[in-house]
N, C-alpha and C positions, 0 to 999 in steps of 0.2 A: 421614106419621107414622101408625103403626098405631093401631087403636082402643085397644089396651092402653097404648101410649105416650101417646096423648092423655089417657086417663083418669089415668094416673100424673102427667102434667104438670099437669093441672087440680087434682088433689089437692094436689100440692106447691105450686102457685101459691096456692091458697086458704089453705093453712097459713101460708106466708111473708107473703102479702099481709095477712092478718089481723094478724100480728105487726107488720109494718112500718107499716101504717095506724094501728094503735094508738099507735105511737111518734111518727109524723109529723103526724097530723091532730088538729085541735081538734074533737072530736066523735067519734062512733062510726058510720062509714058502714055500710050494710047491703050485704053481698056476695050477689048473686043469681046462681044458675046457671040460665040460660035456654036454650031451644032456639035453634039458629042462625037468624038472620033478618037481612035487609038492614038496614043502619044507616039510620035516618031522620034527617032534618035536625034533630030534637030531641035527637039523641044524637051524641056524638063517639065515633068508633071508633078505638081504638089497636090496631094489629096488630103483634105481635112476630114477627119472622122468626127461626126456629130452624134452625140447621145443626149437623151432626155426626152422632152415632149416631141421634139423633132429628132428623128434618128436616120442616119444615112451618111452619105459622103458627098463632098463637093470638091471638084478638081479644077485647079488653076494651072494653065500651061504658060510657060515663058520660053521664048526663043533662047537657045543656048548662047547666041552671040551677045545677049544682054550681059552675061556674066563676065565678058571681056572688058566692059567699061566700069570704071569705079563710081557707079551711080550711088552707092551706099557708103562711100568713103574710101580713101586711099589706104592701101596696105591691109585690107581685110578680105576674108574669104567671101566673095560676092554671093556664091550659091547659099552658104550658110546664113548670110545676112538677109537674103531674099526669103529664105525659109522662115526666119524669125519675123520678118515684116508680114508675110502672108499669114502666119499663125496669128499675129496680132490683129490683122484684118478680119480673120474668121472669128476670133474671140469677140471683137467689137460688133460684128454682124449678129452673132448670137445674143449679145447684150441688147442690141437695137430691136431684135425680134421680141425679146422678153419685154422690153419697155413698151413697144407698140401693140403687141398681141397677147401678152401675158403668158406666153409659152416659155418654159424654162429649158434651155438646152445649153450644152457646153462642148467645147472642142476637146477631145480626148487624145488626139494625136495628129501628126502631120507626116504623111509618108511621101517620100521622093521616089519617083519612077523614071526610068530611062535616063539616068544621068550620063553625060558625055564621059566624064572621068571622075572616079572617086578616090 
């Protein structure tokens, strides 16, 4: 993915994630844009694989402690629910990029790295 493609995807993701998080979560999480770094064991890394006009990957990290709070509902697997929400955000970002720039891309998978416990 080109630098411009990455920047466009990041902007689109931040916009749709902010909207979807507000709808789905109990509370207001803080979205931070940080420099790339290896995932530590204190973080769960979710990597969306993008194919199409834009091809590459996009990694989102979440502090493991977030999974201890029922932000996505009581009695459900928080890690799996976060994976579903982040996949939905990545899909929506790809759709926003297509709408704004005419580039057709889609999310072909979401990998989880460094999980605390499986």
